[in-house]
C-alpha positions in Angstrom: 104.7 -68.5 164.1 103.5 -65.6 162.0 105.8 -63.2 160.2 105.3 -60.1 158.2 108.0 -59.0 155.7 108.1 -55.6 154.0 110.0 -54.8 150.9 110.1 -52.2 148.1 111.8 -49.4 150.0 114.8 -47.5 148.7 116.3 -44.2 147.7 114.1 -42.3 145.3 114.0 -38.8 143.9 111.3 -36.3 144.6 108.3 -36.7 142.3 108.9 -40.4 141.6 106.6 -43.2 142.7 107.2 -46.3 144.8 105.2 -49.4 145.6 105.8 -51.1 149.0 104.8 -54.7 149.7 104.1 -56.7 152.8 103.7 -60.5 152.9 102.4 -62.5 155.8 103.5 -66.0 156.4 103.1 -68.7 159.0 100.2 -70.5 160.6 97.5 -68.1 159.4 93.8 -68.8 159.5 92.5 -65.4 158.6 93.8 -61.8 158.2 91.4 -59.0 159.1 92.8 -55.5 158.8 96.1 -54.9 157.1 97.7 -51.4 157.7 100.7 -49.3 156.8 102.4 -47.1 159.4 105.5 -45.0 159.1 108.0 -43.4 161.4 109.7 -40.3 160.5 113.0 -39.6 162.1 112.5 -37.9 165.4 108.7 -38.5 165.4 106.4 -41.2 166.7 105.0 -43.9 164.5 101.9 -42.7 162.5 99.1 -44.3 160.7 99.2 -44.1 156.9 96.4 -46.3 155.4 94.6 -49.5 156.0 92.4 -52.0 154.1 89.9 -54.5 155.5 89.4 -58.1 154.3 86.7 -57.1 151.9 88.6 -54.2 150.4 87.4 -51.2 152.5 90.0 -48.6 152.8 90.9 -45.9 155.3 93.6 -43.3 155.0 95.2 -40.6 157.2 93.5 -37.4 156.4 96.6 -35.6 155.2 97.9 -36.2 151.6 95.3 -38.9 151.0 95.5 -38.6 147.3 99.1 -39.7 147.0 98.7 -43.0 148.7 96.9 -46.1 147.4 96.5 -49.1 149.6 95.4 -52.5 148.3 95.8 -56.2 149.3 95.7 -59.6 147.7 94.1 -62.0 150.0 95.2 -65.1 148.1 98.8 -64.2 148.6 98.4 -62.6 152.2 99.9 -59.5 150.8 99.5 -55.8 151.4 100.7 -53.0 149.1 101.1 -49.3 149.3 101.6 -47.2 146.1 103.0 -43.8 146.9 102.8 -41.3 144.1 104.7 -37.9 143.7 107.2 -38.7 146.6 108.3 -35.7 148.7 111.4 -35.5 151.0 109.0 -35.4 154.0 107.9 -38.9 153.1 111.3 -40.2 154.2 110.6 -42.7 156.9 110.6 -46.3 157.8 107.3 -47.8 156.6 105.8 -50.7 158.7 103.1 -53.2 158.0 100.7 -54.2 160.7 98.1 -56.9 160.4 95.4 -58.3 162.7 95.8 -62.1 162.1 94.1 -65.2 163.4 96.4 -68.0 164.0 96.7 -70.9 166.6 97.5 -68.1 169.1 94.2 -66.5 168.5 93.7 -63.0 167.1 96.8 -60.8 167.4 98.4 -57.8 166.0 101.7 -58.4 164.2 104.3 -55.9 162.9 106.8 -56.2 160.2 110.4 -55.1 160.7 109.9 -52.1 158.4 111.3 -50.9 155.1 113.3 -47.6 154.7 112.0 -45.1 152.1 114.3 -42.2 151.5 113.5 -39.4 149.2 116.2 -37.1 148.1 117.7 -35.5 145.1 
């Protein structure tokens, strides 16, 4: 069984930075793309950033400069550094990964971590 667990969310003030983490565990043979999505209240889940096995990154076009995605393959971990947080960044942030296990290649989602930006 493969599991993704996010952490690092919380209540922060505008202008602060935050680092989110996601760790994959279970019967994992390989992890291809790891990605962050977020769901703002009242809106559909949206793509934020992704990173491939060899470090290639892709970001949503808007506000790209404030987000930095990275991963540690040895730890099966994914990170998202968010700089200069804004109230509109308030959302549940989800980790999604394409993972090869005994079940074959499948997409897995974490349960999400809440980020709230407010003064």
